[in-house]
N, C-alpha and C positions, 0 to 999 in steps of 0.2 A: 503493500499500498503507500503509496507518496504520498508525502508528508509535506503541505505548503502552508508557506506563511503568507500572507496580506498583510501589509504595512500601511494606515491610512487611517481616517477617524471613523472609533467605533458608535455602532447604532444609539447612544446616546448623544450624539451631535448632530445638530439641525443640518438642510441642505443635501444638492446631490453627491459633493462625495461621499458621505458617509452611509446613506440611500445606497451608491453605486455599489463599494464596498463588503458593503453589506450583502446584497444580489450575487454581488462576483461570488464570494464565501458562499451564499447558500448555493452555487449552480457546479461550482466546485465539490465540494460536498458532495453532492447528487450521484455525480460520478466517480464515488470511493475511495477521493481519495481523504486522509487526511488534515483540516483544516483547523488553523488556530488564524485571529485576528489580533495585531499586534499595535493596539491603538496608541494615541495621544491619549493624554488627560489637561493638556495643555496647547493648540496647536497654534500660536502666538506670542508673540510679546503681553509681558504683564499690561500695556498702555495701550494695547488694543480695546477703544471702545464701543464694544460688541459681545452681548448675550450669546454665548457658541453653543447651549443645549437647549436641546428640543425636549422641553416641559411641556408640550402638547400632543402627541403619543403616548397612546395605552399598551397597544401592545405588543409582545415580546414577537418579535420579526425573526430570530432565530428560537422560535420552540418547533419543535422537533425535526431538528439540526442537532448533529454530535459536534459542533463549532464549538471551539474554549475561544473567551476573548479577554486579552492579559491588557489594560488600561495603565500605563508605565512611566511612557515619551513624556515629557513636561520640557517645552518651549525651552523657557527659562532657569532649566537646570542643569548644566552638561552632566552632572552626576547620574540622572532617570539617562541618557543617551545612550553612557559608557555599558550603563545598568540593562538597556536595552538590546546592546550587544550580544551581553553575557545572556539574555534569554534565547534569545536567537540559536544561539550556539548550543548553546545546550538541548535545545528543540530537534536538533540536525533536521534540518528539513532541505529538500532538494530543490528547492523555487522559493527563490523569497520576491515576490510581488509589490512593488512599492506604487503608492497614489501619488503622482507630483503634480498639483495645479496650481504653484504659486513660487514664485522664485524667494522669499520671502524665510521660506522652509528650507534653504540650500542651504544654511550652515547647519543644523543639523540633521539633514538627509543625508549631504556629502559626508557627517559621520563616518554617522551609523553605515551607513555603503562602504565605504573604503575600507572601515575596521573589521565588516563581514569577509570582504574581499581574503584579509588575511588568514581569518579565525573558522571560515566556514565553507566546504567544500557545495557549492551551491548554487546553482544560478541566480543570479540578480537581475530582474527584470523592472525597467520603470516603466510604469503605466502611463503616459503623458495626454492627460486630459488638456493639458495647455504648455503653451513655449513662448510666444509672445504672450508681452505680460501687457492685462487691459487696465490698469493705471501704469503708467510706466515711471521708473525712478533710476536713481541714478547708479545704482547698487544690481539691477538687475543682471547686466550683464556675467557681476562677477562672480553671483550668486548660480548663476545657470550654468555657469563653465565649469565652477564647482564640484558643485551635487550633480550635473548632466554626463562626466565624467567616470563617474565610476559606475555605471551599471554593465552586466553583458549583453543586455539585451534590451530593445526599448516597443513597447505600443503605442502605435497611434491610429487616432480614429478619422484622422483625412488626410489626403496629400498634402494640403493646407501645411500642415504641423510637423509633417516628414521635411518641407522645403525650408520649415523655418528651423530644422533640426540639422541640416545640412549648415545655414547660415551663421550657427552657430561653432557650428565645429568645419570650417571651411576646406581643413589638411586632412580630416577623417576620412574614409573609405566606410558606407553603411549600402547593406544590400537592404532590397522590398522584398519581404517573402506572407507565403501564407499560412498553410499547411505543408512547406519544406521543415524534416530534421532540423533543430537546431545544434550547432556545436559551439566551444568558446574557440572561435578561432579568431587567429590574429592579425588575419588579412584583411576583416571589412569586420562591423558589427552587423547582426541582425535586427531586423525591424519588421515587427507584425504588422500590417494593414490590415486591421479590424474594426467595424461596424460599433458604433455604442447601440449596448444590447439597447432591447425593450423592455423595459423593467416589469418583473412580473408579481412586485410585492401592490400593485397597484391592479386593483380590476372592475370590472363593472359588477353591479348591484342588478342580477336579472330582472327585480322585486323595484327597480327606480321607475318613479314617476315623475318623469321631463315634465310636465303642464303643473302639477301644483308646485312642484320648485321654481319652476318660471315664476308660478302667484305667488308664491311665498318670499323671493326674491326680489318683485316689481321689474322681470324682464319681458322685453317685449318677444316679439315673433322668432327674429334671429339673432341669435347670441354669437357676438367676436367674443374670446377668451384672453386674457392676458393672466399668464401665471407665472408666480416664483419671485427669489425677491429681486425688488425694485435699484437697477444698479443702472447707471448712465447707458453700459454700452450693448443694455439688452432694447434700451431707445424707445422707452415706454411714451418720451415726447410726442416722437415721431408718430405711436402706435395714434396718440390721442386727438392729435392731430390731423392725420388721416381719416380719423373715425368720422369728428364731426364734422371733416369736409361731404361723408356720406351722407350726416345725417342731418346734413341741410337738405342734401335730393329725397332721402326718404326717413318716414315716421315708424319705420316697423324694424328699427333696430336699436340694439344694445351693446352694450363694452362692458364687462365684469372684469374687472382686475381684483386679481386674485394674490397678493404678495406681501412679507413685510420688506419697509424700508429700512433698506439694509444697514444705517448708521443710527437708527433711531432704536436701537433695540433696551436703551440701557434707563432709567429713570433719570432724568436730566436734573432734579432737585436735588440730589446724592452731590454728597464733597465729591466722594471717591470720585465718580464720573464727571464732575466736574475738572477737577486734578489729568485723569486719564486724556479727556480732549481735548484742554488744553496742551499739556504733554504731545500728546499724536498729530496732533498740528504744528507741531511747531517743525516734531520730526519730518512730516511731511513736509513744508515750506521749502526743506532744505534738497529733500533726498528726488519730492514728485517734481513734475512738468506741471505751472498754473492751469493749463488746460484740462491734465487728468487726472486731478484731484475731485472725486465725487464728491466730498462732503456736504456740501449745499446741495446736493443735485434734489430738487424739488417739483416732480413732473406733475403731480397730483394738481398741483396750485393752476393747472393750464383748464382741468375744470370748470372751476367758476371763469374765467377769464374767456373764456369760453364758448362760454352761454351754456353749456351740456352734459348740468348735473342731471337734468330727470330721464337723462338715457344711459349715462351713468353707471354703473351699480361695484362700490368699491372695499373690498374685504382687506383691510390692513394689519392685517397682522401675518402672522406664521400659523400655516396650518397644517394640523397633527396628521399623521397617515392615513388614520381613519377617517378624514371628509375630504380627501383626493378626489375619489372617481364622484362625488357629487358636482363638482366645477367642470370634471369631463365630460359627465354626462347632460350634465344641461345646457353646455355649449355646444353649436355647429358647427366651429372653426376656431382653431388654434391659432394664434398673431407672432409670430418672431419679429420684429422689424428691428434686428439686430443691428447696429453700428461694424462691430466685428463679433466672429464669429469662432468660438472653438466645437465641437461635437455640443449637441444639446441634450441636458437630462429634460428636459419637458417636452421637445419634438420627440424624445422617446417614451416619456408619458401616454404622447398625445395616441401613436401608436398601437397599446395595446387598449385603447378604446374607439379603433377605425374614425378615430377623429382629425380631418384631415387641416394641416397647416398651409398659412402661407408665411413668406418669409423675405427677407433680402435676401443679392444673390450677393452674400457674402460669405467667406469661410466655407465649409462645407457643403451647407445648403445645395448647392446645388448638385454636389453628388447625389445626395439621399433625399431630395425632393425633383423630382420632374414636370418641369411646367406642366400644367393643363392635367399632365396623367393623376400622381396623387397629391398634388396640393398648387398651390399659384407663387410665384417668385416677381417681385417688387424691383426694382433699383434703388439704392440703398440711397436715404439724404435726397428721395425726393418723394413727397407728398402725395403730388398728384398719380403716382406709380403705383403708391400703397393703396390710396384709393381705388384705383382701377383694378388691382387685384384682391380687393373686398371685394368690390360689385362684382367682379368674375366669379366666389368660390358663393355667389347666392344666383347670376343668372344659368350657370354651371356645372352647378353643385357636385362635388369629388363621388364618384361612387366608392362605397365603404371597401369592397373586392379588391380596389385599388391597392389602397392601405393598404392592405391585408396580407396581399402580395409582396411588397417592400418589407415587413413587418417583418417575414419568414427569413431571410437574409439575413436579421438582423437577432436572432435569440441567442439568451445565454448561453446553454448548450455549446452553440458555433464554436464563442467565447472561449469557455474553461476549456472547450478539448483544444483549444490552440493550444492554449498555456500550456496544458499537463501532455502536448504531444512531443 
């Protein structure tokens, strides 16, 4: 029996990477391997002004599995980095899969991976959710090169990410593979190209009453959904502007916004919150380009400015896992008007509900969304094009079977098998 360790945020954390870590562990467990999640206890510097713990979900996503979770790695305590290496060494895995999503974690992840290469006879795989950072800082390049020089193998979810990896290491040789056996080759590094799988932890409720929920939420006939953390790169400001333009022409449409404002999760009245925000703000001014700082990003203010309050419903909080299905089942279309894109967990959730997505033509979206077949594509930063894509989703609805066809290529089983190959 193979023993696999997945390093990343465990199920107590919020967000897509935590859900991803859990889903991947479950998929590998189903294939008969022994799986351990080695998790952070604190993922970011102590001054990070955000609550990262999922306090809304109630169900145990690992129930019925043989997966063990070890909460051990504290970003702020290098002694725990060393203890993480010792734990993994004692577990003697054949494969260690590291979830990589943000360069600020480069120091602890790079340290742990470097030490593991010396003490553990295992394949270290970095699962790259992103390479180019969404908020660019002065130290990104340093952290990226330090950490990404440590693994034996990479996984990418899009060709765009593969190109970004090559730009970080222009003198290295990489080989894009799919199902070929891997070796610790000294001539080139293997890069496995896999689609971000369809989340299987969120499933439709067969008894869901769509019309009843529409009435409860005061939604109109056609519902466009924006789901997930509210961050600048996801382009909610453009979603709202494009929808406002559509709402000028039609009176049967609603925009449903479900998600937590990323930088507004701590009590602003607390002294500790004020200290964190002030310190974090000073560091961001030094390291982050002014145009990339999203701390004051407030797209929801546009709803009143554009006078569309009666057409928009906002659930401005973190939604527990048990609630997720409701918003995808009540919607008719998933909106992804991102400014930049790495594979989207929200797109992945939508596939499980046979919900079509409309997205901007950025990042990986042209690889997974075949325009007018399983969704619609719009031009980035073009409100008219986005509004037109919304119109098309109404006048020429996407057949559910087309979405199902794409979803079959994006199973967790295929993903897990590729890792175990």
